[in-house]
Structures are given as C-alpha cells and as structure tokens.
C-alpha positions in Angstrom: -10.6 -32.5 19.3 -7.8 -32.0 16.6 -6.5 -28.6 15.7 -8.2 -27.1 12.6 -6.3 -24.3 11.2 -8.9 -23.6 8.6 -11.7 -23.4 11.3 -9.5 -20.9 13.4 -8.5 -19.0 10.3 -12.3 -18.5 9.4 -13.0 -17.6 13.3 -10.2 -15.0 13.2 -11.4 -13.4 9.9 -14.8 -13.1 11.4 -13.4 -10.8 14.0 -13.2 -7.5 12.0 -14.5 -4.9 14.5 -13.1 -3.2 17.7 -15.8 -5.3 19.7 -13.8 -8.4 18.5 -10.5 -7.4 20.2 -11.4 -9.5 23.5 -12.2 -12.6 21.5 -8.9 -12.1 19.5 -6.8 -11.7 22.6 -8.4 -14.8 24.1 -7.7 -16.8 20.9 -4.1 -15.2 20.8 -3.7 -16.8 24.2 -4.8 -20.1 23.4 -2.5 -20.1 20.2 0.5 -19.3 22.5 -0.4 -22.1 25.0 -0.7 -24.7 22.1 2.4 -23.5 20.2 0.3 -22.7 17.1 2.1 -19.4 16.4 5.4 -21.3 16.0 4.1 -23.8 13.5 1.2 -22.1 11.4 2.3 -18.9 9.8 -1.4 -18.4 8.2 -3.1 -18.2 11.7 -0.4 -16.0 12.8 -1.3 -13.6 9.7 -4.8 -13.6 10.5 -4.2 -12.6 14.2 -1.9 -9.8 12.6 -4.8 -8.8 10.4 -7.5 -8.8 13.3 -5.2 -6.6 15.6 -4.8 -4.3 12.5 -8.3 -4.2 11.5 -9.1 -3.1 15.3 -6.5 -0.5 15.1 -4.6 -1.8 18.1 -1.2 -1.7 16.6 0.6 -2.3 20.1 -1.0 -5.5 20.2 0.1 -6.1 16.7 3.8 -6.1 17.6 3.3 -9.3 19.7 2.3 -11.9 17.6 4.8 -10.5 14.9 7.4 -10.8 17.5 6.2 -14.4 18.5 6.1 -15.9 15.2 9.6 -17.4 14.2 8.4 -17.5 10.5 7.3 -14.4 8.7 6.4 -13.7 5.1 5.7 -10.4 3.1 2.0 -10.9 4.2 2.9 -10.5 7.8 5.3 -7.5 7.3 2.7 -5.9 5.0 -0.2 -6.4 7.3 1.6 -4.4 10.3 3.2 -1.8 7.9 -0.2 -1.1 6.6 -1.7 -1.0 9.8 0.4 2.0 11.1 0.1 3.8 7.6 -3.7 3.7 8.1 -3.4 5.0 11.5 -1.4 8.0 10.1 1.9 6.8 11.9 4.0 7.0 8.5 7.3 7.0 10.4 6.7 3.6 12.2 5.4 2.3 9.0 8.5 3.3 6.9 10.6 1.8 9.9 9.0 -1.5 9.5 9.3 -1.4 5.7 13.0 -1.2 6.3 13.0 -3.9 8.3 11.4 -6.2 5.8 13.8 -9.0 4.8 11.8 -9.2 1.5 9.6 -6.7 -0.1 7.0 -7.2 -2.9 5.1 -4.6 -5.0 2.6 -4.3 -2.4 5.3 -3.3 0.1 6.8 -0.6 -2.2 3.5 0.5 -3.3 2.1 1.0 0.3 4.8 3.2 1.4 5.2 5.2 -1.7 1.5 5.9 -2.0 1.1 6.7 1.7 3.9 9.4 1.6 2.7 10.7 -1.7 -0.7 11.3 -0.4 0.7 13.1 2.7 2.4 15.3 0.4 5.9 14.3 1.6 7.6 14.7 -1.8 11.2 14.0 -0.7 10.2 10.7 0.9 8.1 9.4 -1.7 10.7 10.6 -4.3 13.5 8.5 -2.7 11.4 5.5 -2.2 10.2 5.8 -5.9 14.0 6.0 -7.1 15.0 2.9 -4.9 12.0 0.5 -6.1 13.5 -2.3 -8.2 10.8 -2.3 -10.8 8.5 0.5 -11.2 4.9 -0.6 -11.4 1.7 1.2 -12.4 0.7 2.1 -8.8 4.0 3.5 -8.1 3.9 5.8 -11.3 0.3 6.9 -10.6 1.2 7.8 -6.9 4.1 9.8 -8.1 2.5 11.7 -10.8 -0.5 12.5 -8.8 1.8 13.4 -6.1 3.7 16.1 -8.1 0.6 17.5 -9.8 -1.5 17.8 -6.2 1.4 19.6 -4.8 1.9 22.2 -7.4 4.9 20.7 -9.3 3.1 20.1 -12.5 6.4 20.2 -14.5 7.8 17.3 -12.6 4.4 15.5 -13.0 4.5 15.9 -16.8 8.1 14.8 -16.9 7.3 11.6 -15.0 4.5 10.8 -17.4 7.0 11.2 -20.4 9.5 8.8 -18.6 6.3 6.5 -18.1 6.1 6.0 -21.9 2.6 4.8 -21.6 -0.9 6.4 -21.5 -1.7 5.0 -18.3 -5.2 5.0 -16.9 -7.9 7.8 -17.0 -6.8 9.1 -13.6 -3.4 9.7 -14.8 -4.3 11.3 -18.0 -6.6 13.5 -16.4 -3.8 14.6 -13.9 -1.2 15.1 -16.7 -3.7 17.0 -18.9 -4.5 19.2 -16.0 -0.8 19.6 -15.3 -0.3 20.6 -19.2 -3.0 23.2 -18.5 -1.2 24.7 -15.4 2.0 24.9 -17.5 0.4 26.3 -20.7 1.7 23.1 -22.3 -1.2 23.0 -24.7 0.8 21.4 -27.6 1.9 18.5 -25.4 -1.9 18.2 -24.2 -2.7 17.8 -27.9 -0.1 15.2 -28.5 -1.8 13.1 -25.4 -5.0 13.6 -27.0 -3.9 12.2 -30.2 -2.3 9.1 -28.8 -5.7 8.5 -27.1 -7.5 8.6 -30.4 -4.6 6.4 -32.0 -4.8 3.9 -29.3 -8.6 3.6 -29.4 -8.6 4.8 -25.6 -12.3 5.1 -24.6 -12.9 8.7 -23.0 -13.8 8.7 -19.4 -16.2 11.4 -17.7 -13.1 12.1 -15.4 -11.2 13.6 -18.6 
C-alpha cells in the first residue's frame, strides 16, 4: 500500500483527546520507521498538534527534534502548547529559538504574558515586535488597564491612532473614568459617532 499523507494527516487530526495518545505514539513510531518525519512536514506538524492537544509536552519535543525541516506552524504549535499549560518560561524559550516568527508567534507570547499580568516581559516583547498588529495592541491596552495602570492604557490607545474594537473602547473608556479624564472619554465618544461605529452592549 502506497503512503497516503492526506489519510494519515486526517487520522492524526481525529486524535484530539487524552485517550488518543497511545494511538498517536504508535503512529509516531510508524512514521519514524518509514522515514516519514524526515520527508513530510505536514505529518510532523499534525503529530506535534496531537501531543500538544493531549497536553504531553515532553512527547512533543521528540517529533520537533526529529523533524529536519520545521516551519512557523511547527514552532508555534509547541510554543502554544507550553503557554496553555501555564509554562510561560518554556514558551518564551521556544519563541526565542524560532528562526522565523510570524504574527501568531508574537501575539501568542505577548498575549500570554499580558494575561498573566507580567507587564515587564509583555512590554519588552511589544517593543520588539517588528510590526505591531491589532492583537498585540489590544493585549497591551487590556494588560495595563487590568493591572491598575490606566494612564499607560490610555497612552497606548492614543499611540494606536484608531478606535479599535468594542472591547478596546470599553477598556479605554473605563481607564478614562479611573483617571477622571472625562474630556478624553467624550472625545472618544465623538469619534465613535463621527465614524458611525455601532454601539455595543459591552460599552
């Protein structure tokens, strides 16, 4: 029977529970014997996903090491797995090892440290990101507001130079209230009216 990468990719994708780990390990051994991990990056990535979904990050390292070719998806899968388990330090270590980083890579670590309230690390990463995107801006604005630094949240919003989404607006308006910056809150409201932004229940 000829090797069908699509069949095995679908099979790996179906293994998304802790009960699937044994089947995943059997497939992993099969791929090693056939030299598949050395030639088919998509299969390697699916295997990484399986281990990450099952929360067995020690096993996740094995296919990552065994894959001669890795892409952003490979690195991001393992980095995200550690972040979801609360191991932010390991996640950051992997992030720094990545030869190439995409928006998802940056957003993952910035939002992870921001949600954990680790302002110093999140801020340093935010400063280093080559091109700041919506997710990064939102994460940092929420991070500062949630951790009692309303002034910095409003400053970042001003730097953003755009209204953002409803959640960012709710955060910034709340920060304006905390600072007593009623006039700036009114300016935001006026921009919303001029731009025809629909009012959201969150506001």
